[in-house]
DRENDRENLUM-660958 format. One record per residue: residue number from 1; residue in one letter; x, y, z of N, C-alpha, C in turn. Coordinates in pm, whole numbers. Atoms other than C-alpha are relative to their C-alpha. Layout:
BEGIN
(rec NUM, "A", (X, Y, Z), (X, Y, Z), (X, Y, Z));
...
! end
This chain:
BEGIN
(rec 1, "M", (58, -134, 6), (-2745, -27675, -16651), (103, 100, -51));
(rec 2, "I", (-83, -112, 47), (-2611, -27357, -16804), (-39, 122, 82));
(rec 3, "F", (24, -123, -74), (-2577, -27056, -16575), (43, 118, -88));
(rec 4, "H", (-30, -120, 78), (-2602, -26734, -16775), (11, 117, 98));
(rec 5, "I", (-27, -107, -97), (-2446, -26449, -16575), (46, 123, -77));
(rec 6, "P", (-33, -111, 90), (-2462, -26128, -16778), (41, 131, 66));
(rec 7, "H", (-12, -134, -59), (-2440, -25845, -16524), (83, 5, 128));
(rec 8, "S", (-75, 4, -126), (-2193, -25940, -16249), (128, 82, -3));
(rec 9, "S", (-130, -67, 11), (-1888, -25753, -16380), (-11, 152, 13));
(rec 10, "R", (-11, -146, -8), (-1788, -25396, -16295), (107, 54, -97));
(rec 11, "L", (-113, -40, 83), (-1508, -25389, -16555), (-42, 89, -117));
(rec 12, "V", (12, -87, 117), (-1501, -25097, -16796), (140, 7, -61));
(rec 13, "P", (-135, 2, 58), (-1202, -25162, -17025), (52, 140, -33));
(rec 14, "Y", (-58, -132, 22), (-963, -24872, -17062), (-22, 48, -143));
(rec 15, "Q", (17, -37, 140), (-1016, -24882, -17440), (-131, 76, -24));
(rec 16, "V", (129, -65, 19), (-1377, -24763, -17396), (-31, 102, 109));
(rec 17, "R", (26, -94, -110), (-1347, -24553, -17078), (-24, 141, -51));
(rec 18, "G", (14, -134, 54), (-1317, -24239, -17289), (-136, 30, -60));
(rec 19, "Q", (135, -22, 52), (-1669, -24293, -17425), (-95, 53, 107));
(rec 20, "F", (89, -36, -109), (-1817, -24223, -17082), (28, 142, 48));
(rec 21, "V", (-16, -141, -38), (-1879, -23866, -16976), (0, 18, 152));
(rec 22, "L", (1, -8, -146), (-1902, -23945, -16602), (142, 7, 56));
(rec 23, "S", (-126, 3, -74), (-1622, -23876, -16358), (20, -141, 56));
(rec 24, "D", (-26, 131, -57), (-1455, -24177, -16198), (-95, -29, 117));
(rec 25, "K", (88, 17, -115), (-1661, -24125, -15882), (-143, -25, -45));
(rec 26, "E", (136, 17, 51), (-1987, -24091, -16077), (-16, -137, -67));
(rec 27, "L", (6, 130, 67), (-1906, -24401, -16283), (-5, -113, 102));
(rec 28, "E", (2, 102, -105), (-1834, -24605, -15970), (-139, -11, 63));
(rec 29, "L", (136, 0, -58), (-2173, -24503, -15827), (-98, -68, -95));
(rec 30, "E", (91, 62, 97), (-2351, -24602, -16148), (27, -150, -11));
(rec 31, "L", (-32, 143, 1), (-2169, -24935, -16152), (-61, -70, 120));
(rec 32, "T", (61, 60, -119), (-2287, -25001, -15797), (-150, -15, -18));
(rec 33, "R", (145, 6, 22), (-2645, -24924, -15898), (-39, -109, -100));
(rec 34, "M", (41, 81, 113), (-2643, -25132, -16214), (59, -141, -3));
(rec 35, "T", (-64, 131, 3), (-2420, -25431, -16138), (-75, -100, 88));
(rec 36, "D", (57, 110, -80), (-2570, -25763, -16022), (116, -63, 77));
(rec 37, "A", (-123, 36, -69), (-2287, -25790, -15773), (-3, -141, 58));
(rec 38, "Y", (-25, 132, -57), (-2156, -26135, -15682), (-97, -109, -47));
(rec 39, "T", (88, 107, 50), (-2417, -26323, -15883), (82, -116, -56));
(rec 40, "D", (-86, 109, 47), (-2126, -26521, -16028), (42, -90, 115));
(rec 41, "E", (-31, 81, -118), (-2053, -26640, -15672), (-124, -69, 54));
(rec 42, "I", (124, 55, -58), (-2411, -26693, -15560), (-52, -116, -84));
(rec 43, "F", (50, 104, 90), (-2515, -26894, -15866), (119, -84, -47));
(rec 44, "S", (-113, 86, 34), (-2244, -27157, -15864), (-27, -140, 53));
(rec 45, "M", (26, 139, -38), (-2270, -27532, -15858), (87, -91, -85));
(rec 46, "A", (-88, 93, 71), (-2037, -27815, -15952), (-75, -66, -116));
(rec 47, "G", (58, 68, 115), (-2105, -27955, -16296), (-74, 91, -95));
(rec 48, "A", (73, -92, 87), (-2285, -27652, -16436), (97, 72, -94));
(rec 49, "T", (-74, -83, 94), (-2163, -27467, -16743), (-32, 146, 30));
(rec 50, "V", (20, -142, -30), (-2113, -27095, -16678), (35, 83, -123));
(rec 51, "V", (-25, -97, 107), (-2147, -26831, -16950), (-13, 138, 63));
(rec 52, "K", (-5, -127, -74), (-2040, -26507, -16785), (53, 110, -91));
(rec 53, "F", (-46, -115, 78), (-2011, -26170, -16957), (112, 67, 79));
(rec 54, "P", (-117, -42, -78), (-1664, -26042, -16861), (10, 148, 29));
(rec 55, "V", (-8, -144, -24), (-1727, -25667, -16874), (-136, 52, 47));
(rec 56, "S", (123, -58, -54), (-1988, -25432, -16732), (-109, 14, -106));
(rec 57, "R", (116, -23, 87), (-2335, -25405, -16878), (-4, 145, -51));
(rec 58, "L", (-5, -137, 48), (-2261, -25031, -16911), (77, 10, -130));
(rec 59, "V", (-75, 3, 126), (-2021, -25119, -17193), (-92, -47, -111));
(rec 60, "V", (101, 57, 88), (-2273, -25341, -17372), (-90, -86, 88));
(rec 61, "D", (92, 83, -78), (-2584, -25502, -17229), (-46, -118, -85));
(rec 62, "V", (29, 119, 82), (-2606, -25855, -17366), (-139, -57, 25));
(rec 63, "E", (138, 44, -23), (-2955, -25901, -17220), (-100, 79, -85));
(rec 64, "R", (87, -78, 88), (-3095, -25647, -17466), (4, -57, -141));
(rec 65, "F", (0, 40, 141), (-3199, -25722, -17822), (102, 83, -78));
(rec 66, "E", (-99, -72, 80), (-2937, -25629, -18079), (-65, 113, -79));
(rec 67, "D", (73, -102, 75), (-3195, -25438, -18284), (-78, 87, 98));
(rec 68, "D", (68, -89, -94), (-3306, -25134, -18083), (-150, 11, -27));
(rec 69, "A", (142, -5, 31), (-3640, -25147, -18264), (-78, -107, 76));
(rec 70, "D", (64, 109, -75), (-3711, -25471, -18074), (17, 16, 151));
(rec 71, "E", (-36, -13, -141), (-3581, -25344, -17739), (-71, 118, 67));
(rec 72, "P", (74, -109, -65), (-3824, -25145, -17520), (88, 96, 80));
(rec 73, "M", (-84, -85, -85), (-3546, -25017, -17291), (85, 99, -81));
(rec 74, "S", (-74, -96, 82), (-3380, -24842, -17585), (-67, 138, 2));
(rec 75, "K", (73, -126, -6), (-3650, -24576, -17547), (45, 89, 115));
(rec 76, "V", (-52, -78, -113), (-3492, -24469, -17217), (153, 1, -1));
(rec 77, "G", (-145, -7, 13), (-3137, -24487, -17348), (74, -118, 57));
(rec 78, "M", (-62, 118, -60), (-3072, -24838, -17217), (-22, -122, -88));
(rec 79, "G", (3, 113, 92), (-3062, -25057, -17524), (127, -81, 14));
(rec 80, "K", (-122, 83, -7), (-2772, -25285, -17610), (122, 84, 36));
(rec 81, "I", (-104, -94, -38), (-2545, -24982, -17583), (-65, 109, 84));
(rec 82, "T", (64, -93, -93), (-2639, -24778, -17278), (57, 140, -19));
(rec 83, "V", (-42, -139, 19), (-2632, -24402, -17332), (-52, 91, 112));
(rec 84, "K", (52, -76, -114), (-2824, -24288, -17021), (28, -78, 129));
(rec 85, "T", (-16, 65, -129), (-2766, -24359, -16654), (-135, -48, 50));
(rec 86, "S", (124, 50, -61), (-3023, -24530, -16433), (-91, 114, 44));
(rec 87, "H", (78, -116, -41), (-3135, -24180, -16330), (-27, 97, -115));
(rec 88, "G", (35, -78, 118), (-3167, -24049, -16685), (102, 102, -44));
(rec 89, "A", (-105, -93, 41), (-2845, -23846, -16704), (81, -60, -116));
(rec 90, "R", (-81, 47, 112), (-2606, -23870, -16996), (114, -88, 52));
(rec 91, "L", (-107, 94, -39), (-2370, -24168, -16964), (118, 6, -97));
(rec 92, "R", (-101, 9, 106), (-2184, -24161, -17295), (-6, 122, -91));
(rec 93, "R", (0, -96, 110), (-2076, -23915, -17558), (-61, -66, -123));
(rec 94, "E", (50, 53, 127), (-2213, -23955, -17909), (107, -90, -62));
(rec 95, "L", (-96, 95, 56), (-2049, -24260, -18066), (-1, 5, -152));
(rec 96, "E", (-12, 15, 144), (-1920, -24291, -18420), (-51, -140, -39));
(rec 97, "A", (55, 127, 49), (-2064, -24571, -18634), (101, -114, 17));
(rec 98, "D", (-99, 106, -13), (-1736, -24762, -18626), (20, -40, 146));
(rec 99, "E", (-10, 33, -142), (-1729, -24741, -18244), (-113, -92, 42));
(rec 100, "V", (114, 86, -29), (-2075, -24890, -18222), (25, -140, -55));
(rec 101, "K", (-27, 129, 63), (-1977, -25166, -18464), (103, -79, 79));
(rec 102, "K", (-105, 67, -75), (-1667, -25245, -18260), (-54, -58, 131));
(rec 103, "L", (60, 50, -125), (-1867, -25277, -17936), (-82, -126, -26));
(rec 104, "I", (85, 116, 33), (-2106, -25519, -18105), (86, -120, -39));
(rec 105, "T", (-80, 113, 50), (-1839, -25730, -18276), (98, -54, 105));
(rec 106, "E", (-99, 45, -98), (-1597, -25743, -17981), (-62, -51, 131));
(rec 107, "Y", (59, 36, -129), (-1838, -25782, -17689), (-135, -70, -12));
(rec 108, "Y", (138, 50, 1), (-2203, -25840, -17774), (-13, -135, -72));
(rec 109, "R", (20, 123, 78), (-2198, -26103, -18049), (83, -118, 50));
(rec 110, "P", (-74, 114, -53), (-1915, -26317, -17907), (-65, -64, 122));
(rec 111, "H", (68, 56, -117), (-2107, -26355, -17581), (-118, -85, -41));
(rec 112, "H", (117, 77, 44), (-2421, -26469, -17759), (41, -127, -74));
(rec 113, "L", (-50, 121, 64), (-2220, -26711, -17968), (46, -103, 104));
(rec 114, "L", (-40, 91, -108), (-2075, -26858, -17646), (-122, -66, 63));
(rec 115, "L", (121, 57, -58), (-2424, -26903, -17502), (-63, -101, -96));
(rec 116, "Q", (55, 93, 99), (-2546, -27063, -17823), (83, -129, -6));
(rec 117, "A", (-88, 117, 3), (-2244, -27295, -17827), (-20, -88, 122));
(rec 118, "A", (25, 77, -122), (-2311, -27399, -17466), (-129, -80, -13));
(rec 119, "V", (126, 71, 21), (-2669, -27489, -17557), (20, -114, -100));
(rec 120, "E", (-24, 104, 101), (-2556, -27679, -17867), (77, -116, 59));
(rec 121, "S", (-77, 106, -65), (-2306, -27873, -17656), (-90, -87, 87));
(rec 122, "E", (93, 75, -85), (-2576, -27972, -17406), (-94, -85, -84));
(rec 123, "L", (90, 76, 87), (-2810, -28077, -17685), (73, -120, -61));
(rec 124, "G", (-77, 109, 58), (-2535, -28284, -17842), (27, -112, 98));
(rec 125, "K", (-33, 101, -102), (-2452, -28462, -17516), (-123, -65, 60));
(rec 126, "R", (111, 48, -82), (-2794, -28495, -17355), (-134, 8, -69));
(rec 127, "G", (126, -12, 73), (-3057, -28408, -17611), (-93, 106, 55));
(rec 128, "R", (79, -109, -58), (-3182, -28114, -17402), (97, 97, 67));
(rec 129, "A", (-82, -101, -67), (-3054, -27798, -17235), (-89, 87, 87));
(rec 130, "L", (72, -88, -93), (-3159, -27581, -16943), (89, 119, 35));
(rec 131, "I", (-70, -123, -34), (-3052, -27218, -16900), (-63, 59, 125));
(rec 132, "V", (45, -79, -115), (-3075, -27045, -16563), (60, 139, -17));
(rec 133, "D", (-40, -138, 25), (-3060, -26670, -16624), (12, 69, 136));
(rec 134, "C", (-30, -33, -140), (-2897, -26531, -16306), (18, 150, 21));
(rec 135, "H", (0, -144, -21), (-2961, -26180, -16177), (-24, 36, 147));
(rec 136, "S", (47, -57, -126), (-3014, -25957, -15875), (-66, 134, -34));
(rec 137, "F", (68, -127, 27), (-3221, -25640, -15838), (-1, 87, 126));
(rec 138, "P", (1, -89, -116), (-3225, -25330, -15615), (-131, -9, 77));
(rec 139, "S", (119, 12, -84), (-3468, -25325, -15324), (-103, 108, -30));
(rec 140, "R", (91, -106, 42), (-3616, -24999, -15451), (16, 23, -149));
(rec 141, "P", (-10, -20, 144), (-3700, -24930, -15815), (94, 115, -35));
(rec 142, "L", (-79, -108, 55), (-3447, -24726, -16008), (-90, 84, -92));
(rec 143, "P", (84, -83, 87), (-3588, -24433, -16208), (-20, -57, -141));
(rec 144, "C", (12, 58, 134), (-3524, -24627, -16530), (-94, -121, -5));
(rec 145, "D", (83, 121, -3), (-3737, -24923, -16416), (-142, 29, -46));
(rec 146, "K", (137, -15, 48), (-4068, -24965, -16593), (-100, -12, 113));
(rec 147, "D", (90, 22, -113), (-4235, -25095, -16278), (55, 72, 123));
(rec 148, "Q", (-43, -81, -113), (-4212, -24844, -15993), (-72, -38, 130));
(rec 149, "T", (77, 38, -118), (-4437, -25029, -15747), (88, -71, 103));
(rec 150, "G", (-72, 65, -110), (-4322, -25164, -15412), (-99, -34, 109));
(rec 151, "P", (-138, 42, -23), (-4237, -25298, -15170), (35, -123, -83));
(rec 152, "R", (-45, 111, 82), (-4030, -25545, -15366), (21, -126, 84));
(rec 153, "L", (-12, 128, -68), (-4027, -25913, -15276), (146, -46, 3));
(rec 154, "D", (-136, 52, -15), (-3723, -26129, -15200), (60, -49, -131));
(rec 155, "A", (-50, 60, 124), (-3697, -26285, -15543), (-102, 15, -111));
(rec 156, "C", (84, -8, 120), (-3836, -26283, -15894), (33, -118, -90));
(rec 157, "L", (-15, 105, 100), (-3892, -26567, -16139), (-50, 54, -134));
(rec 158, "G", (40, -41, 134), (-3896, -26477, -16508), (-14, -122, -89));
(rec 159, "K", (26, 118, 82), (-4037, -26715, -16765), (-36, 40, -143));
(rec 160, "D", (37, -16, 140), (-4107, -26759, -17134), (-111, -99, -31));
(rec 161, "P", (113, 90, 24), (-4436, -26906, -17262), (36, -127, -76));
(rec 162, "F", (-40, 118, 79), (-4254, -27145, -17496), (109, -81, 68));
(rec 163, "H", (-122, 66, -49), (-3928, -27223, -17316), (4, -24, 151));
(rec 164, "T", (2, 22, -146), (-4034, -27236, -16948), (-118, -89, 36));
(rec 165, "P", (109, 92, -35), (-4240, -27548, -16873), (-53, 26, 141));
(rec 166, "Q", (61, -22, -130), (-4483, -27529, -16581), (69, -80, 109));
(rec 167, "E", (-70, 82, -99), (-4300, -27812, -16404), (127, 70, 49));
(rec 168, "L", (-121, -74, -36), (-3982, -27601, -16409), (-35, 117, 93));
(rec 169, "V", (45, -110, -85), (-4169, -27303, -16263), (-34, -50, 139));
(rec 170, "E", (42, 53, -130), (-4317, -27518, -15986), (118, -46, 84));
(rec 171, "L", (-118, 42, -74), (-3982, -27667, -15891), (79, 120, 51));
(rec 172, "A", (-71, -120, -42), (-3820, -27325, -15882), (-73, 71, 114));
(rec 173, "L", (79, -60, -107), (-4104, -27188, -15670), (13, -79, 130));
(rec 174, "A", (-15, 84, -120), (-4078, -27483, -15432), (135, 27, 67));
(rec 175, "G", (-131, -29, -55), (-3708, -27411, -15390), (7, 136, 65));
(rec 176, "L", (-8, -137, -49), (-3748, -27037, -15344), (-91, 25, 120));
(rec 177, "V", (100, -28, -104), (-4060, -27037, -15126), (11, -99, 116));
(rec 178, "T", (3, 102, -105), (-4061, -27368, -14936), (137, -21, 63));
(rec 179, "D", (-133, 30, -52), (-3689, -27436, -14905), (73, 125, 50));
(rec 180, "A", (-75, -120, -36), (-3544, -27083, -14897), (-80, 97, 87));
(rec 181, "G", (84, -90, -79), (-3840, -26906, -14735), (-12, 139, -58));
(rec 182, "F", (7, -130, 66), (-3841, -26623, -14990), (-143, 32, -43));
(rec 183, "S", (120, -46, 70), (-4135, -26417, -15106), (39, 21, -146));
(rec 184, "V", (-39, 7, 141), (-4146, -26444, -15486), (-106, 63, -90));
(rec 185, "G", (87, -53, 105), (-4293, -26250, -15777), (23, -75, -129));
(rec 186, "L", (-10, 64, 131), (-4368, -26425, -16105), (-4, 109, -107));
(rec 187, "D", (-14, -106, 100), (-4249, -26200, -16388), (-23, 138, 60));
(rec 188, "W", (7, -130, -67), (-4239, -25915, -16135), (107, 9, 108));
(rec 189, "P", (12, -124, 78), (-4070, -25673, -16101), (64, -5, -139));
(rec 190, "Y", (-59, 16, 134), (-3886, -25807, -16408), (-55, -128, -62));
(rec 191, "S", (63, 113, 67), (-4003, -26054, -16668), (90, -57, -108));
(rec 192, "G", (-70, 64, 110), (-3880, -26297, -16928), (126, -72, 44));
(rec 193, "T", (-123, 73, -25), (-3565, -26504, -16955), (76, -14, -131));
(rec 194, "I", (-85, 0, 119), (-3274, -26536, -17198), (-21, -127, -82));
(rec 195, "M", (4, 114, 91), (-3289, -26762, -17502), (74, 38, -127));
(rec 196, "P", (-67, -29, 126), (-3046, -26771, -17796), (-99, 2, -116));
(rec 197, "L", (97, -17, 108), (-3227, -26656, -18108), (-6, -122, -91));
(rec 198, "A", (0, 120, 86), (-3124, -26974, -18293), (-104, -102, 46));
(rec 199, "F", (95, 98, -55), (-3362, -27168, -18065), (-133, 63, 40));
(rec 200, "Y", (114, -69, -57), (-3615, -26903, -17966), (-130, -31, -73));
(rec 201, "G", (130, 32, 55), (-3970, -27020, -18020), (-1, -117, -96));
(rec 202, "K", (-12, 108, 98), (-3846, -27318, -18222), (28, -136, 62));
(rec 203, "D", (-50, 127, -50), (-3684, -27585, -18008), (-41, -21, 146));
(rec 204, "P", (48, 21, -137), (-3874, -27710, -17700), (98, -79, 87));
(rec 205, "R", (-101, 71, -80), (-3568, -27914, -17593), (84, 97, 83));
(rec 206, "V", (-77, -102, -72), (-3415, -27587, -17473), (-94, 77, 93));
(rec 207, "S", (81, -67, -102), (-3565, -27456, -17148), (80, 114, 63));
(rec 208, "S", (-67, -112, -65), (-3490, -27135, -16964), (-89, 58, 109));
(rec 209, "I", (71, -69, -107), (-3586, -26964, -16640), (94, 106, 59));
(rec 210, "M", (-79, -106, -60), (-3469, -26637, -16487), (-26, 3, 151));
(rec 211, "I", (9, -19, -145), (-3396, -26605, -16115), (68, 131, 35));
(rec 212, "E", (-55, -127, -48), (-3348, -26259, -15965), (-14, 5, 152));
(rec 213, "I", (-2, -7, -145), (-3254, -26205, -15601), (8, 147, 44));
(rec 214, "N", (-2, -135, -54), (-3327, -25887, -15407), (135, 26, 68));
(rec 215, "R", (-136, -26, -49), (-2989, -25729, -15330), (5, 26, 151));
(rec 216, "R", (-2, -29, -144), (-3090, -25625, -14980), (23, -125, 83));
(rec 217, "L", (-20, 125, -73), (-3072, -25994, -14884), (147, -28, 26));
(rec 218, "Y", (-140, 42, -10), (-2698, -26021, -14939), (102, 112, -14));
(rec 219, "L", (-91, -112, 25), (-2554, -25674, -15000), (-31, 119, 91));
(rec 220, "D", (20, -138, -39), (-2502, -25336, -14847), (-17, 76, -132));
(rec 221, "E", (27, -56, 132), (-2668, -25163, -15141), (71, 134, -22));
(rec 222, "G", (-70, -127, 15), (-2493, -24833, -15072), (143, -16, -45));
(rec 223, "T", (-141, 23, 34), (-2144, -24976, -15103), (20, -110, -104));
(rec 224, "G", (-14, 113, 90), (-2210, -25285, -15313), (81, -114, 59));
(rec 225, "K", (-78, 104, -66), (-2025, -25500, -15058), (-92, -105, 63));
(rec 226, "K", (76, 108, -62), (-2140, -25833, -14915), (-39, 38, 142));
(rec 227, "N", (38, -18, -140), (-2338, -25819, -14592), (17, -131, 76));
(rec 228, "E", (-22, 117, -86), (-2340, -26068, -14304), (-86, -120, -38));
(rec 229, "M", (89, 109, 42), (-2614, -26276, -14472), (46, -67, -129));
(rec 230, "F", (-40, 49, 132), (-2418, -26347, -14790), (13, -151, -5));
(rec 231, "V", (-25, 145, 3), (-2306, -26701, -14704), (-132, -77, 13));
(rec 232, "E", (128, 69, -18), (-2655, -26801, -14587), (-86, 9, -125));
(rec 233, "I", (80, -16, 122), (-2825, -26657, -14896), (57, -86, -113));
(rec 234, "K", (-61, 86, 103), (-2576, -26833, -15123), (-38, -146, 22));
(rec 235, "A", (38, 139, -30), (-2650, -27164, -14946), (-145, -27, -38));
(rec 236, "K", (141, 16, 37), (-3022, -27109, -14997), (-17, -9, -152));
(rec 237, "I", (10, 3, 146), (-2975, -27039, -15367), (51, -133, -55));
(rec 238, "I", (-50, 130, 45), (-2771, -27355, -15408), (-109, -107, 19));
(rec 239, "R", (110, 96, -20), (-3063, -27550, -15260), (-109, 17, -106));
(rec 240, "V", (96, -27, 108), (-3293, -27381, -15512), (49, -61, -131));
(rec 241, "L", (-57, 52, 125), (-3059, -27476, -15796), (-4, -153, -2));
(rec 242, "L", (11, 147, -8), (-3055, -27837, -15676), (-142, -45, -31));
(rec 243, "K", (140, 29, 31), (-3434, -27830, -15696), (-24, 8, -151));
(rec 244, "I", (15, -18, 145), (-3420, -27699, -16052), (71, -111, -76));
(rec 245, "E", (-75, 108, 64), (-3164, -27966, -16136), (-86, -126, -13));
(rec 246, "E", (91, 114, 11), (-3439, -28222, -16071), (-71, 1, -136));
(rec 247, "F", (62, -12, 132), (-3612, -28090, -16383), (98, -36, -110));
(rec 248, "D", (-101, 24, 102), (-3290, -28100, -16582), (31, -148, -13));
(rec 249, "K", (-33, 143, 2), (-3224, -28461, -16483), (-117, -87, -41));
(rec 250, "S", (118, 82, 29), (-3579, -28575, -16539), (-22, -24, -149));
(rec 251, "G", (18, 13, 144), (-3560, -28519, -16913), (-136, 43, -46));
(rec 252, "S", (135, -46, 36), (-3902, -28350, -16912), (4, 91, -121));
! end
């Protein structure tokens, strides 16, 4: 399996800090709101390949389409380069064209090339590949969220009509609901799952599923620190991943 972990980092490199108009305190608050904290720890299993984005999604969001015309969230200032905060305030100053190009060439494209290379490696070794797109989400919708309904469930499964076989969905649901005891939304409150464009809609040997965990299960959402349930929630997620591994090993 390939664990794709795009939003776990809080790092804003000093080279780009000057692009942000927020104070240090304001930036820390926005990082707490927008970071999928500790997903790199929760989604971990021996033998899996990990493709982790090393800097914050506020620098560049690798889960967005590169072309803003294809990215719905660009309409609220949250395309590949985020210019608005989760509450709609200004995040960044106006960027020069060369600054935008540098962000794309130094951060965005290298990450996608790494994910593509991980898939190609799996295909070369095993003839198939499975991506688990690993996220968490706030217990209450942020103002930027398209779906403002609640209360939010414990977990969310995101799928793709071409790259997420029904057997994979059923195994993931069995792990989340039966084994972990979570309440689960299918493509709610978030939908879809990552797929490198080189394979998107073309290669059925490459499967993908997104798992999102409600942060209230394992975090103090105000501080972004682990709560007393962290170890238990991590153990439950590992059991879910073992369930999903059944699909990966079956060669379906």
